[in-house]
BALOBA-1460 file (C-alpha; in Angstrom, 3 decimals):
// residues 89
<rec num="1" residu="m" x="18.840" y="42.813" z="4.292"/>
<rec num="2" residu="s" x="16.242" y="41.828" z="1.518"/>
<rec num="3" residu="e" x="14.863" y="38.508" z="0.607"/>
<rec num="4" residu="a" x="14.323" y="37.442" z="-2.837"/>
<rec num="5" residu="v" x="10.611" y="36.514" z="-3.856"/>
<rec num="6" residu="t" x="10.651" y="32.854" z="-4.946"/>
<rec num="7" residu="k" x="7.841" y="31.197" z="-7.284"/>
<rec num="8" residu="e" x="6.717" y="29.317" z="-4.201"/>
<rec num="9" residu="d" x="6.225" y="32.502" z="-2.587"/>
<rec num="10" residu="l" x="4.110" y="33.825" z="-5.540"/>
<rec num="11" residu="k" x="2.023" y="30.735" z="-6.072"/>
<rec num="12" residu="q" x="1.185" y="31.163" z="-2.299"/>
<rec num="13" residu="f" x="0.057" y="34.604" z="-2.829"/>
<rec num="14" residu="s" x="-2.240" y="34.078" z="-5.731"/>
<rec num="15" residu="l" x="-3.670" y="31.257" z="-3.962"/>
<rec num="16" residu="l" x="-4.295" y="33.596" z="-1.155"/>
<rec num="17" residu="i" x="-5.762" y="36.419" z="-3.634"/>
<rec num="18" residu="f" x="-7.998" y="33.515" z="-5.297"/>
<rec num="19" residu="d" x="-9.277" y="32.604" z="-1.911"/>
<rec num="20" residu="k" x="-10.214" y="36.127" z="-0.928"/>
<rec num="21" residu="i" x="-11.679" y="36.829" z="-4.130"/>
<rec num="22" residu="e" x="-13.908" y="33.898" z="-4.009"/>
<rec num="23" residu="y" x="-14.941" y="34.743" z="-0.314"/>
<rec num="24" residu="l" x="-16.025" y="38.029" z="-1.584"/>
<rec num="25" residu="f" x="-17.774" y="36.940" z="-4.708"/>
<rec num="26" residu="n" x="-19.844" y="34.164" z="-2.386"/>
<rec num="27" residu="q" x="-20.713" y="37.022" z="0.490"/>
<rec num="28" residu="s" x="-22.137" y="39.149" z="-2.761"/>
<rec num="29" residu="n" x="-24.031" y="35.983" z="-3.875"/>
<rec num="30" residu="l" x="-25.368" y="35.328" z="-0.517"/>
<rec num="31" residu="v" x="-26.417" y="39.002" z="-0.131"/>
<rec num="32" residu="k" x="-28.232" y="38.619" z="-3.559"/>
<rec num="33" residu="k" x="-30.029" y="35.094" z="-2.275"/>
<rec num="34" residu="e" x="-31.032" y="36.844" z="1.122"/>
<rec num="35" residu="t" x="-33.241" y="39.270" z="-0.895"/>
<rec num="36" residu="d" x="-34.891" y="36.197" z="-3.074"/>
<rec num="37" residu="d" x="-35.056" y="33.563" z="-0.047"/>
<rec num="38" residu="p" x="-38.530" y="32.489" z="1.170"/>
<rec num="39" residu="e" x="-39.884" y="33.055" z="3.982"/>
<rec num="40" residu="w" x="-38.764" y="29.884" z="5.262"/>
<rec num="41" residu="l" x="-34.833" y="28.558" z="5.716"/>
<rec num="42" residu="k" x="-33.375" y="25.313" z="6.355"/>
<rec num="43" residu="s" x="-31.102" y="24.650" z="9.517"/>
<rec num="44" residu="k" x="-27.951" y="25.020" z="7.077"/>
<rec num="45" residu="a" x="-29.168" y="28.158" z="5.795"/>
<rec num="46" residu="v" x="-29.693" y="29.404" z="8.943"/>
<rec num="47" residu="r" x="-26.311" y="28.544" z="10.408"/>
<rec num="48" residu="k" x="-24.671" y="30.011" z="7.199"/>
<rec num="49" residu="l" x="-26.835" y="33.407" z="7.503"/>
<rec num="50" residu="l" x="-26.111" y="33.932" z="11.201"/>
<rec num="51" residu="d" x="-23.016" y="32.126" z="11.541"/>
<rec num="52" residu="i" x="-24.010" y="29.926" z="14.493"/>
<rec num="53" residu="s" x="-23.529" y="25.990" z="15.133"/>
<rec num="54" residu="a" x="-25.888" y="23.633" z="14.601"/>
<rec num="55" residu="g" x="-26.583" y="23.275" z="18.378"/>
<rec num="56" residu="s" x="-27.187" y="26.989" z="18.546"/>
<rec num="57" residu="v" x="-29.911" y="26.548" z="15.845"/>
<rec num="58" residu="q" x="-31.381" y="23.713" z="17.911"/>
<rec num="59" residu="n" x="-31.428" y="25.798" z="20.826"/>
<rec num="60" residu="l" x="-33.349" y="28.405" z="19.119"/>
<rec num="61" residu="r" x="-35.935" y="25.609" z="18.137"/>
<rec num="62" residu="t" x="-36.238" y="23.757" z="21.536"/>
<rec num="63" residu="t" x="-36.461" y="27.110" z="23.157"/>
<rec num="64" residu="q" x="-39.422" y="28.442" z="21.066"/>
<rec num="65" residu="k" x="-37.614" y="31.708" z="20.229"/>
<rec num="66" residu="v" x="-38.438" y="31.174" z="16.455"/>
<rec num="67" residu="r" x="-41.263" y="29.668" z="14.607"/>
<rec num="68" residu="f" x="-40.062" y="26.378" z="12.682"/>
<rec num="69" residu="k" x="-41.604" y="23.737" z="10.918"/>
<rec num="70" residu="k" x="-40.508" y="20.088" z="10.270"/>
<rec num="71" residu="v" x="-41.053" y="18.858" z="6.671"/>
<rec num="72" residu="l" x="-39.748" y="15.059" z="5.935"/>
<rec num="73" residu="g" x="-37.111" y="15.316" z="8.699"/>
<rec num="74" residu="s" x="-35.915" y="18.585" z="7.673"/>
<rec num="75" residu="y" x="-36.343" y="21.686" z="9.867"/>
<rec num="76" residu="y" x="-37.479" y="25.133" z="8.410"/>
<rec num="77" residu="y" x="-37.260" y="28.142" z="10.140"/>
<rec num="78" residu="n" x="-39.180" y="31.414" z="9.764"/>
<rec num="79" residu="k" x="-36.688" y="33.944" z="8.475"/>
<rec num="80" residu="e" x="-38.594" y="37.107" z="9.917"/>
<rec num="81" residu="d" x="-38.369" y="35.617" z="13.483"/>
<rec num="82" residu="l" x="-34.483" y="34.972" z="12.930"/>
<rec num="83" residu="l" x="-33.963" y="38.421" z="11.813"/>
<rec num="84" residu="k" x="-36.183" y="40.204" z="14.055"/>
<rec num="85" residu="l" x="-34.431" y="38.086" z="17.005"/>
<rec num="86" residu="f" x="-30.854" y="39.045" z="16.386"/>
<rec num="87" residu="s" x="-31.813" y="42.800" z="15.288"/>
<rec num="88" residu="d" x="-33.188" y="43.194" z="18.980"/>
<rec num="89" residu="e" x="-29.906" y="42.327" z="20.465"/>
C-alpha cells in the first residue's frame, strides 16, 4: 500500500533540505574563518569551535588549562592552547 505525497510533505522536505544546506554552508564558513582567526578567541567562538558549554569553557579557565585574558568584561582564550589541549586527548 503506497501513500500519496502531499504539498505539505513537499514543503516540509524542502525546509529540511534548506536547513541542511544552510548547515553545510555555515560549516564551510567556519573552516574558512578558522584559518583567518586571530590568536585569541572570545568565549562564544570557543564554545562553537569545540562544541562545548559555557560552563566547560569557564572550567578550562578556572583550572588554568588554557591561557586567557579578560578585556572589558569579555574573556579571550588562546586558540593554540585550546587546539593542543583537545588534540592530545
